[in-house]
Structures are given as structure tokens and as C-alpha cells.
N, C-alpha and C positions, 0 to 999 in steps of 0.2 A: 485686705491685708496683702502686703508684698510677699511673694514667694521667690526665693533665690535658689538656683540650682547648683550649689557648690557644696563640697564636703564640709561637715561641721567642724569649725575651728575653735581653738581655745585662745582667747585674747585677754591678756592682762592689761588693765588700765590704771595708771597711777596719776593721782592728782588730788585736789582739795575741793570737796563740796563747800559751798558758802551759802550763807543766808543773805540774800541780796535785798537792798532797798534802792530802787532805781527811779531817778527823776529824768524821764525821757525828754528829748528835744521838743516833742509835741505830745500832749496827752497827760493823763494823771499819773501820780506816783504809783509804782508797782512794788510789791513785796513778794518774794518767793525764793525758791531754791535755785542756786546758780552754780557756777564753776564747773566741776566735773560732771554734774548732773546733766548738762546739755549734751555732751558727747556720749556719755554712757547710755542715756535713754534713746538718743538718735541711733546709736549702734544696735541697741536691743531691738528696736522696732523695725529697723531696716533688715537686720540679719535674721530676725525671728527664730525659727527652729534650726538655723544653719550654723549657729555659733554659741559657745559658752563664754560668758563675760565674767571676769574676775576683777572687780574694782579693789584697789588698795588705797586706803585713805584713813587718816586719823580723823576721829569724829568727837566733838565735844559732848560731854555727858548729858547736857540739856537737850541736844538735838538727836542723839543716838536712837532713842526709841521711835521717834517719828520717822527717821530715815529708814529704819528697818521695816516699819509697817508699809511705807511707800514702795520700797524695792521688792517686797513680796508679791507685788502685782505682776512682776515680770519673770516669767518662768526660766529665762535663760541667764539670769543674773545670780551668781554665787556670792555669798556675803562673808566668807571666811576671812577676807582681807580687810575688813572694816574693824578698826581698833578703837575702842572707846577710851577717851582721855579725860582725866579728872580736871577739866577746866571748861569754861564756856566755849561755845562753838564760834568759829571764824565768821565775822559779819563784814560785809562789804557795802559801802555806800557809793553809788555811781550817779554823778550829775552831768548830763550831756549839755554841751553848748553848741553842738551841731549834730547832724545825724550820726556821724562817726566819731566825733571828738568829745572827750569827757575828762572830768576830774574823778579820781578814784581814791577812796579812803578804806583802809582795811584794819580791823582791830581783832584781837584775840587770835592771832595767827598761831596755828598748832605746830608742835615740834616735828622735825623731819623724821622720815623712816631711816632706820638702820638696816643694813643688809640682812641681818639675821631675822628681821621682822617680815621679810618677803617669803612667802611660801609658794614655791613653784613646783611642788611635788606632783601636781596633777598633769604636769607637762604644759608646754606653752608653744603656740605657733606664731604668736605675734605679741609684741609689747608696745603699748602706746603710753608715752609719758607726756602729760600736759602740765606744764609748770604754771598752775593757776596762782599760787602764792609766790612761787619762786623759791620756796623753802621746803619743798616736798622731800628733797634729799640733798646731801652734800655731794660734792664732785667725786670724792673717793668712793662713795656708794655707787654712783653711776658707773664709774670705771670698773668696779668689781662686777656689777651686773653685766656689762659689756663683755668682760673676760669670760664669764660663766654661762652666757646664753648665746646660742648659735642662731636663734631666730631673728627676723628683721625687727629693728627698733625704730619707732616713729617718735620724734621729739618735736613738740610744739614749744618753741623758745619762750613765747608768751612773757610771763612776769620775771623771768631771769634777768631781764633788762631793767627792772624797776627796783629802786631802793625804798626805804620807809623813813618818813619824817616822824618826829615825836608824836604828832597828832594823827598818825596813820596815813597821811597823804603819800601816795605812790608817786615817784618821780624817776625820770630817765637818768641813768647814771652810767659812767664809763664801765665797760666790761672787757678788760684787756685780754683775758684768757678764754674768750669765747671759742676759739678754734679747738681748744682741748675738749670743751663740752660737746661740740658737734661731731668730733671724731667718734663719739660713742653712738651715733645714730646712722641709720640707713636712709631715712626719709626725714627731712627737716622742714618745718613750717614756721613762718614768721610773717608779721605784717610789715608794711612799708616803713613805719616809724622804727621798728626794731632793726630792719635792714639798714636804714640810714645810720643808726647808732653803731652797728658793727662795721659798716663800710667806712665810717669816719667823715662822711660828707653827704650832701644831697645827691640824689640820682638826677642827672641833668639830661641823660640821653639813653637810648637803648644800649649803647655801648657800655655805659656805666653799669647797668643791670647785669650785662653779660660778664663784665670783669668781676663783679662781686660774686656772681653765681659760680664762675670758674674757681674762685678762691674757696668758696664753700665746698664744692664738690671735689676739689683737689685734696681735701682733708679727710676723705673717706665716704661721705654720704653719696648715694646714687641719685637722689631726687631732692630738689629744693622747690618748695611751694611758697611763693611770695604773694601775699594777698593785699588787696587795695580797697576793701569794703565794697561800696556800690559801683566801683569802677572795674570789678572783676579781679583777676589774678594772673600771674605768669608762672608757668611750669617750666622748670629747667631740669633736664635729666641727662645722664650719661648714656650715650649710644655708641657702642664700640669705643673708640678713643676720643670721640667728639662730645661737646656739650651742646645739646639741642634745646631750643626754647620754643614755647607755644603760648600765645596769649589766649587766656580763657575768658570768654565774655561773662558779664554778670547776667543773672536771670531774675526776673521780677514776677511776683504772683500777687497782683494788686499793688496797693501802696506799701512802701517800706515803712513799717510802723515803729519798730524798735529793734536795734541791732545787737543787743547784748546776747552773747552765745553763738553768734553767727560763725565765728571762726572755729568754735568747738563743733558745731554742726557740720561745717566744711570738712573737718577731719573725719567725723563719723561717716560722711558720704564717701570720702576718698577711700577709707579702709574697706568699707563694704564692697565697693566696686573693684578695688584692687584684688581682693580675694577671688572675685568672679572672673576677671579677665587678665590679671597680671599685666595691665596696660596702663601706664601713668597718664596718658592723654585722656582716655575714656574715664578714668577715675577722677581726674581733675575737673572734667566737664560735669560729671555727676555731682561732685562735691560742691561746685558752684551753684548747681540747681538746688541742692539741699539747703545751702546757706541762704539763697534767695527766698526759699519757702519759709525758713525760720524768721527772716526779716519781716514777713507778713504777720507775725504773731507778736503779741505783747508778752514779754517775760517768758516763763517756762510753763505756765498753767495749761496752755493748749498744745504742749509739745507732743502729746500722744497722737495728735492728728497726723503726725509724720507717718504713722502706720498705713495711712491711705494714700501717701504720696507716690505718684507714678513716675515722676521724673520726666 
């Protein structure tokens, strides 16, 4: 079991648990819990006794009892932010046509949180918002959170970039007011596809990446994490008045078997190490290692093995 030597932190985590049905690029179909589950369990196991975790999520009435039973296994996860909703739980169907690329279908998407439904009365040292469905909250709610919280806010852009077709198929859509959303965050994570959407064109050179990063960071965030799946990631961060960039290599732990949840595990690794060192470079390297380890697992069933991960 990993032991971390930092003061116990209170981390609120906002997102959507989902019931996944995954058809991987190679291998048999997988069914399990996904979405927020990946980052929550990764954080729980890596931080162990050094942090309290407060997930905030709407949960369908058919899944609520099962989720409560599962989360009781983790002593550092508080459940008061889980709200039972009188409708079926969100189901996601993922069909991969390469190791990293997929079609995604989402049904029974749950309603967004209103500001008054968030209970921050225990105090909060860090807020992590993972837009799993993209409908976790409206922009006005995010703005109000930003105004009323002084702690760092980490935003994974994720499905904010995706719309819904009538059959539940997620698709890339224009997102013209993205700058307003990222103004509410201190640390921003997105993958290359999401970055291209916001940049408005493909990245053809290192200069393009830097131009985009400068625009993101000029809107208020201090850190941008741009991920590339099995090709690693690039960290951009503000140092004095300059924007610095560091290429973070990928890490592999045997064969990459199935990549669902790797970005969520990446965030969990980054946050864990960021509390320990307050160093974005060390944190991004550790995040890449955790994501690489997750890629060696099928689905979320073996996620508890991260407890023994040494990095």
C-alpha cells in the first residue's frame, strides 16, 4: 500500500458515474462501472489515509444501492454528495476502432447539479470537476462556484466538447464560449482532439501547441495538461511571466490492453503528486505513469491494484 507523507486534504470531486459497456479494439466485451469511478478510486487508493474525498454526483435509483455498497469499501470516501434521482442510471456504450479512437453512445443522462445542491460545509482544499457527461452543471453554476471558493479548481474539459444525437451518439460540436469556462479553473486537462476543437484547426507544429497554450493560460489557468494517449502528454505552465512547456513521455506496464479511464487515472495521479510536491512537472510525470498502468488493465474491475502501484 502506498504511504504519502503530506497533510490530510479535503478534495471534492464532481462528475458522473456511468455503467459502461465497452467493446475494446482487441479482446472481449467488458461491462463495469466507469466515468467518475476511475478518478475517484485512483485518488482514494493513491492518497490512502492522507485525504478525504467527497464525490458529488447524481445517481439513478437502480444503481444507487450498488454504488453505496461498493464505495463503503474505501474509508476515505464520504458519500453525502451522492444524490439519488428517480430515473434509470446513465449508461455508456463504447466501441473502439483503434486503441485510442472510439464511438460513444450515452443514454439516461442525469440532470445537472444546482449550486445549492453542493455542500462544502466541511471545508475544501481542492475541487476536481470531470465533465464525464458534459451536463454535470451549467456554466452559471460553475461561475458561482469559482466566485465562492478560493481553493484550486482542476477542470477536465472532457465531454464539454461533445453533443448528443437522438440515438445517444456523442459528437464533436463547436464550443465558442470555451474561454469563459476555462476562466473558472486553475488546472485544465484535455486531450488532443478537444484541443484541436478549441484551437480551431489541427496542431501542425510545436509552435501551434504553444500558441494554443498561451491563449488558454492567458485566460486565468496556471497549468494546461494536453494528453495524447499512448504518445504521452505535454505540460504547459506559467513560470513568472513565461509559459513553459515540458513533453511528458508515456509509460507502459506490459501490453496496453484497454484505455477507457486512462485520462481519469491521469488526473488522479496528477492531483496526488501535486499535493505532495506542488510541482507540475513531477506531478505530470507521475500522472503519465498512473495512466500507463491503467492501460494495462481491462475496464475498472482490477482498478484496486493501483493500491500497490509504486510509480
